[in-house]
C-alpha positions in Angstrom: 8.9 -1.1 -28.4 10.0 2.7 -28.2 13.3 3.7 -27.2 14.5 4.9 -23.6 14.1 8.9 -24.3 10.4 8.8 -23.9 8.9 10.1 -20.4 5.9 8.4 -19.0 2.2 9.3 -20.6 0.2 11.5 -18.2 -3.2 10.4 -18.1 -4.3 10.1 -14.4 -7.0 12.8 -13.3 -8.3 13.8 -9.6 -10.8 11.0 -9.7 -8.3 8.2 -11.0 -5.8 9.1 -8.2 -8.7 9.3 -5.5 -9.5 6.0 -6.2 -6.5 4.6 -6.4 -5.8 5.7 -2.9 -8.8 3.8 -1.9 -7.8 1.1 -3.6 -4.5 1.1 -2.0 -6.4 1.3 1.5 -9.4 -1.1 1.0 -7.4 -4.5 0.0 -6.3 -7.9 1.6 -5.3 -6.3 4.6 -8.8 -5.1 5.6 -10.7 -8.4 4.0 -8.5 -11.2 4.7 -5.6 -10.2 7.2 -8.3 -8.3 9.4 -9.0 -11.9 10.9 -5.6 -12.2 12.4 -5.6 -8.8 13.9 -9.1 -9.7 15.4 -7.8 -12.8 16.5 -4.6 -11.1 18.1 -6.5 -8.2 19.9 -10.3 -8.8 20.0 -12.3 -5.8 20.2 -9.4 -3.4 21.0 -8.1 -3.9 17.5 -10.3 -1.2 16.3 -7.8 1.1 18.8 -5.0 -0.3 16.7 -6.7 0.8 13.5 -7.1 4.3 14.7 -3.6 4.7 16.1 -1.9 3.0 13.1 -4.2 4.7 10.9 -3.2 8.3 12.6 0.5 7.6 12.2 -0.1 6.8 8.4 -2.2 9.9 7.9 0.7 11.8 9.1 3.2 9.9 6.6 0.8 10.6 3.7 0.9 14.5 4.6 4.4 14.3 4.9 4.5 12.6 1.2 1.7 15.2 0.1 3.9 18.1 1.0 6.8 16.7 -1.1 4.9 15.7 -3.9 2.9 18.9 -4.6 6.4 20.8 -3.9 8.3 17.9 -6.4 5.9 16.1 -8.8 7.9 13.6 -10.3 8.1 10.0 -11.1 9.3 8.0 -8.2 8.5 10.3 -6.1 9.9 9.6 -2.3 13.0 7.9 -3.9 13.9 11.0 -5.2 12.8 12.9 -2.4 15.2 10.9 0.1 17.5 10.9 -2.9 17.6 15.1 -2.6 17.4 15.0 1.3 18.9 12.6 2.9 22.0 11.4 0.0 22.2 9.1 -2.8 22.2 5.7 -1.1 19.0 6.8 0.9 17.3 7.3 -2.3 18.6 3.7 -3.8 17.5 2.1 -0.3 14.0 3.6 -0.2 13.0 3.2 -3.7 14.1 -0.4 -3.9 12.7 -1.1 -0.6 9.6 0.2 -1.8 9.8 -1.8 -5.1 10.3 -5.1 -2.7 7.3 -3.8 -0.3 4.9 -4.0 -3.5 6.5 -7.2 -4.3 5.8 -8.8 -1.4 2.5 -7.3 -0.9 1.3 -8.3 -4.3 2.4 -12.1 -3.3 0.4 -11.7 -0.3 -2.6 -10.4 -2.7 -2.3 -13.0 -5.1 -2.5 -15.5 -2.1 -5.6 -14.1 -0.5 -7.1 -14.1 -4.3 -6.5 -17.8 -4.4 -8.1 -18.1 -0.6 -11.2 -16.2 -2.0 -11.4 -18.4 -5.2 -11.4 -21.7 -2.9 -14.7 -20.6 -1.1 -16.4 -21.1 -4.8 -14.0 -24.1 -5.7 -12.4 -25.9 -2.7 -11.4 -28.7 -5.1 -9.3 -26.4 -7.5 -5.8 -26.2 -6.5 -5.2 -22.3 -5.5 -1.9 -21.8 -7.6 -4.2 -22.3 -10.8 -6.2 -19.1 -9.7 -3.1 -17.0 -8.9 -1.4 -17.8 -12.2 -4.4 -16.6 -14.1 -4.8 -13.5 -12.5 -0.8 -12.7 -12.7 -1.3 -12.9 -16.8 -4.7 -10.5 -16.3 -2.8 -8.1 -14.2 0.4 -7.9 -16.2 -1.9 -7.2 -19.6 -3.6 -4.5 -17.6 -0.4 -2.8 -16.9 0.8 -2.9 -20.2 -2.0 -0.8 -21.4 -2.3 2.9 -21.4 -1.8 4.5 -17.9 -5.5 6.1 -18.4 -7.0 2.3 -18.8 -5.3 1.6 -15.7 -6.7 4.6 -13.8 -10.1 3.8 -15.2 -10.0 0.4 -13.9 -9.2 1.0 -10.5 -11.7 3.8 -10.3 -14.6 0.9 -11.0 -12.7 -1.8 -9.0 -12.6 0.7 -6.1 -16.5 1.9 -6.7 -17.5 -1.8 -6.4 -15.4 -2.1 -2.8 -16.8 1.3 -1.8 -20.5 0.5 -2.4 -20.2 -3.0 -1.0 -18.5 -2.0 2.2 -21.0 0.9 3.0 -24.0 -1.6 2.0 -22.4 -4.2 4.2 -22.3 -1.8 7.1 -25.7 -0.4 6.4 -26.9 -4.3 6.6 -24.9 -4.8 9.5 -26.4 -1.9 11.2 -30.0 -3.3 10.3 -29.2 -6.7 11.5 -27.7 -5.1 14.9 -31.4 -3.0 14.9 -33.8 -5.4 13.8 -32.1 -8.6 14.3 -32.4 -10.1 11.0 -31.0 -13.5 10.6 -29.7 -13.8 13.9 -30.8 -16.8 16.4 -33.1 -15.9 19.2 -30.7 -15.9 21.8 -28.2 -13.8 19.9 -27.7 -10.3 21.5 -26.0 -8.0 18.6 -24.2 -4.9 19.6 -21.9 -3.9 22.3 -22.9 -7.1 24.3 -21.6 -9.3 21.4 -18.8 -6.8 20.9 -17.5 -7.0 24.5 -19.3 -10.1 25.6 -15.7 -12.4 25.3 -13.5 -10.9 27.6 -14.2 -7.0 27.3 -12.9 -4.5 24.9 -9.1 -5.6 26.1 -9.9 -9.1 25.9 -6.2 -10.2 24.9 -4.9 -7.6 27.2 -2.5 -4.8 26.0 0.0 -7.3 24.4 -2.8 -8.5 22.4 -3.0 -4.7 21.0 0.6 -4.7 20.2 0.8 -8.3 18.8 -1.9 -6.8 16.3 0.0 -4.0 15.0 2.0 -6.2 12.5 -1.1 -7.1 10.4 -3.1 -3.6 11.0 0.1 -1.7 9.8 0.3 -3.9 6.6 -3.5 -3.1 5.8 -2.3 0.3 5.1 1.0 -0.7 3.2 0.7 0.8 -0.6 -1.0 3.7 0.4 2.1 5.7 -0.4 1.6 4.8 -4.0 -0.3 8.2 -4.1 2.8 9.8 -4.1 4.0 7.7 -6.9 1.2 9.1 -9.4 2.2 12.5 -9.2 4.5 11.9 -12.1 1.4 10.9 -14.1 -1.2 13.1 -13.0 -2.6 15.9 -15.0 -2.5 18.3 -12.1 -0.6 17.2 -9.3 -1.1 20.1 -6.8 -4.9 19.4 -7.0 -5.0 15.8 -7.2 -2.5 14.8 -4.4 -3.8 17.0 -1.5 -7.5 15.5 -2.6 -6.5 12.1 -2.3 -4.4 12.5 0.8 -6.9 14.2 2.9 -9.4 11.4 2.7 -7.4 9.4 4.4 -8.9 9.6 8.0 -12.3 9.2 6.7 -11.4 6.0 5.1 -9.7 4.8 7.8 -12.7 5.2 10.4 -15.6 4.3 7.9 -13.8 1.4 6.1 -11.6 -0.1 9.0 -12.8 0.7 12.3 -16.6 1.4 11.1 -16.6 -2.3 9.3 -14.9 -4.1 11.8 -17.4 -2.5 14.8 -20.3 -3.8 12.7 -18.8 -7.2 12.2 -18.0 -8.0 15.8 -21.4 -6.5 16.9 -23.2 -9.3 14.9 -20.8 -12.1 15.3 -18.2 -13.2 18.1 -15.3 -12.1 17.5 -13.5 -15.1 19.0 -15.2 -17.4 16.4 -13.5 -15.5 13.3 -11.0 -18.5 12.2 -9.3 -16.6 9.4 -10.1 -19.7 6.9 -11.7 -17.3 4.6 -12.3 -13.7 4.6 -14.1 -12.8 7.8 -16.7 -10.4 6.2 -17.7 -13.7 4.1 -17.4 -16.1 7.1 -20.0 -14.1 9.1 -22.5 -13.8 6.7 -22.3 -16.9 5.5 -22.8 -18.1 9.1 -25.6 -15.7 9.3 -27.7 -17.8 6.7 -28.6 -14.5 4.7 -29.4 -15.8 1.1 -26.8 -15.1 -1.4 -24.8 -12.6 0.8 -21.7 -14.6 1.2 -21.2 -15.2 -2.8 -21.8 -11.5 -3.0 -19.4 -10.6 -0.7 -16.7 -13.0 -1.7 -17.2 -11.4 -5.4 -16.3 -8.1 -3.6 -13.4 -9.4 -1.8 -12.0 -11.1 -4.9 -12.6 -7.4 -6.9 -10.5 -5.8 -3.8 -7.6 -8.2 -4.4 -7.6 -7.4 -8.2 -7.6 -3.9 -7.3 -4.6 -4.4 -4.9 -2.8 -6.2 -7.1 -3.1 -4.1 -9.7 -2.1 -1.2 -7.8 1.0 -3.1 -6.6 2.3 -4.1 -10.0 1.7 0.0 -10.9 3.7 1.5 -7.6 6.5 -1.4 -7.9 6.8 -0.7 -11.9 6.9 3.1 -11.7 9.5 3.1 -9.0 11.9 0.8 -10.8 11.4 2.8 -13.6 12.3 5.9 -11.7 15.5 4.3 -10.1 16.8 3.6 -13.8 16.0 6.9 -14.9 18.2 7.8 -12.0 21.0 5.3 -12.9 20.1 3.1 -10.0 18.6 0.3 -11.9 19.3 -1.6 -15.2 18.5 0.9 -18.0 16.2 -1.7 -19.8 13.5 -0.5 -16.6 13.4 2.7 -18.2 12.2 1.7 -21.6 8.7 2.7 -22.5 6.1 1.1 -24.7 4.2 3.4 -27.4 1.3 3.1 -25.0 3.7 5.3 -22.3 4.1 2.9 -19.9 7.3 0.9 -18.6 7.0 -2.4 -20.0 10.3 -4.0 -18.7 8.8 -3.2 -15.0 5.5 -4.9 -15.6 7.4 -8.1 -16.9 9.5 -8.3 -14.2 6.2 -7.8 -11.6 4.8 -10.6 -13.5 7.9 -12.8 -13.0 7.9 -12.1 -9.2 4.2 -13.1 -8.9 4.9 -16.2 -10.6 7.1 -16.8 -7.6 3.7 -16.6 -5.5 2.6 -19.3 -7.9 5.3 -21.8 -6.6 5.1 -20.6 -3.2 1.4 -20.9 -2.8 2.0 -24.5 -4.4 4.3 -25.3 -2.0 3.3 -23.7 1.3 -0.5 -22.6 1.3 -1.1 -23.1 4.8 1.2 -20.7 6.5 2.3 -18.3 3.5 0.1 -15.3 4.1 1.1 -14.2 7.8 4.9 -14.7 7.0 4.7 -12.5 3.9 2.2 -10.0 5.2 4.7 -9.4 8.4 8.0 -9.3 5.7 5.7 -6.7 3.9 5.3 -4.8 7.3 8.7 -4.3 7.5 9.4 -3.0 4.0 6.6 -0.8 4.5 7.4 0.6 8.0 11.0 1.6 6.7 9.5 3.4 3.4 7.4 5.3 5.8 10.4 5.9 7.7 12.4 7.4 5.0 9.6 9.7 3.9 9.3 11.0 7.2 13.1 11.3 7.8 13.2 13.3 4.0 10.2 15.4 4.9 12.0 16.5 8.1 15.1 17.0 6.3 13.5 19.2 3.3 11.6 21.6 6.2 14.9 22.2 7.8 16.6 23.2 4.3 13.4 25.2 3.7 13.9 26.9 7.2 17.6 27.2 7.0 17.5 28.9 3.2 14.4 30.7 3.7 12.6 29.4 0.9 8.8 29.8 0.3 6.7 27.6 2.7 4.8 24.9 1.3 1.6 24.8 -0.2 0.2 21.9 1.4 2.0 21.7 4.7 2.0 18.8 7.8 -0.5 19.5 10.4 1.3 20.2 14.0 4.5 20.3 12.6 7.0 19.4 14.0 5.5 17.7 17.0 3.2 15.4 14.6 6.0 14.3 12.4 8.4 13.6 15.2 5.6 11.4 16.7 5.0 9.7 13.8 8.6 9.0 13.3 8.9 7.3 16.9 5.8 5.2 16.2 7.1 3.8 13.2 10.7 3.0 14.8 8.4 1.3 17.6 6.7 -0.8 15.5 10.2 -2.2 13.7 11.1 -2.8 17.3 7.8 -4.9 17.8 8.6 -6.9 14.5 11.9 -8.5 16.5 10.2 -8.7 19.7 7.1 -10.9 18.7 7.9 -14.5 17.7 5.2 -14.8 15.1 6.9 -11.8 13.2 10.9 -12.1 13.9 11.3 -13.5 10.6 10.4 -10.1 9.2 12.9 -8.4 11.2 15.7 -10.9 10.0 14.7 -10.7 6.3 14.4 -6.9 6.2 17.9 -6.9 7.9 19.1 -9.2 5.1 17.7 -7.2 3.0 19.2 -3.8 3.8 22.5 -5.6 4.2 22.3 -6.7 0.4 21.2 -3.4 -0.8 24.3 -1.7 0.6 26.4 -4.6 -1.1 24.5 -3.8 -4.2 25.0 0.0 -4.0 28.9 -0.3 -3.1 29.2 -2.4 -6.1 26.7 -1.4 -8.7 26.1 2.4 -8.1 28.8 3.6 -6.4 31.5 1.3 -7.6 30.3 2.1 -11.4 30.9 6.0 -10.9 27.3 6.7 -11.3 26.0 9.9 -10.2 22.2 9.7 -9.2 19.5 12.4 -10.0 19.1 15.2 -7.2 16.0 17.4 -7.3 16.7 21.0 -6.9 14.1 23.2 -4.9 10.8 23.7 -6.3 11.5 22.4 -10.2 12.7 19.1 -9.7 15.2 20.2 -12.2 18.9 20.7 -11.5 20.4 24.3 -11.5 21.2 24.0 -15.1 17.4 23.6 -16.0 18.3 20.2 -17.8 15.9 17.1 -16.5 17.6 15.3 -13.4 15.5 12.0 -14.2 17.8 10.9 -17.1 17.4 10.1 -20.5 17.6 12.3 -23.7 14.2 13.9 -23.2 15.1 16.7 -20.9 12.8 19.1 -22.5 10.0 16.5 -22.5 10.6 15.7 -18.9 11.1 19.5 -18.0 7.2 20.0 -19.1 6.5 17.1 -17.4 7.9 17.8 -13.6 5.7 21.2 -13.7 2.0 21.2 -12.7 
């Protein structure tokens, strides 16, 4: 392994980053978690996905504006550090790493459940152990290998969902595979209690799983430090978010609930697999199971990448162990990959001990971490916009639409989701664990960072450098990093 002084290798192009965004948005939350959301809200879950998706798009535009202005590794941790203060950067970075770790455990749990569709007699933890070793190996290779892997895994997911929507539409129109008494379309969608079948409270109850589904999409910002052309790649990826949400969440779930009564979705496997298996279409359930397995692999891959790059950036800022900043000869932070592999091994143990109740608990905890990170992104962006106005700096090239109303509305919505987690009995543990995590981070910061006299990096305006022109991301490679942070 090479020394601490190396910088991350660039190798992610527009195609890679755009499909990484797809990989983040189409994963376990859609293919497995949507069952719990549908059970909670009924058909009105579609409204929850639209509302949540709109708020997430505003978060991504805020992140995109900052990433184009400051294209650096560990982006939103450094933005919080720059615009909200060192502790905000510390808490944002570590909460994102925590989020990715928790989401990854949920994803490996879903992977084990999917494999159970084909191999019901094999213990789930065996599949999870195998996938942990595979993902660790992929993330130790060159970043371009990671990008290509994500690209092809995402291609499979996107093609499958489009085919499923087209096939579902054909079933609705022509009735293929349905019993004679079936009445596909709006009658099936609304036939069990109407659109708000479980009332407004049901819609609120679904938000914890709905927001979990979008978790990890902010990994787009992490790629800025390894993008060949971040000023082109980041906006291109961010601007596709609304279409992805409408097509892959609202479109796909609408079709599912039009051909299969939503109250019969049981959550024992992916609702996509359950529905097409129940329709008796030859091999359809097996094909879809292969697709959801692909989606889980993609999600775990992205989770490991995002958490590893964030821990790398924290180490370069003096806010994580220095060993996390060590770079392999392939230009990847190998220590953080090993740390994530170790965390995922905890998922192996949890799935052996708590195989039945694990997913919903983990999903709700991940939702808290996800929403907290989004709150910090929005607050950092608002602070940046205020500073731009106060100092008369040039306007951003990729601004947030409807500023400032949209940003404050998104901020209020994210705060509402945090409160909602505490109100709902099923998700209250998420708020308890989240508050305990924040307290732990506060104590760690006082003892480890502030107590040790470490001065974290601070981005400077447009450049990502300090006023002296030296790299503010740490290490001995000031000249190398200077070239890296400019697009």
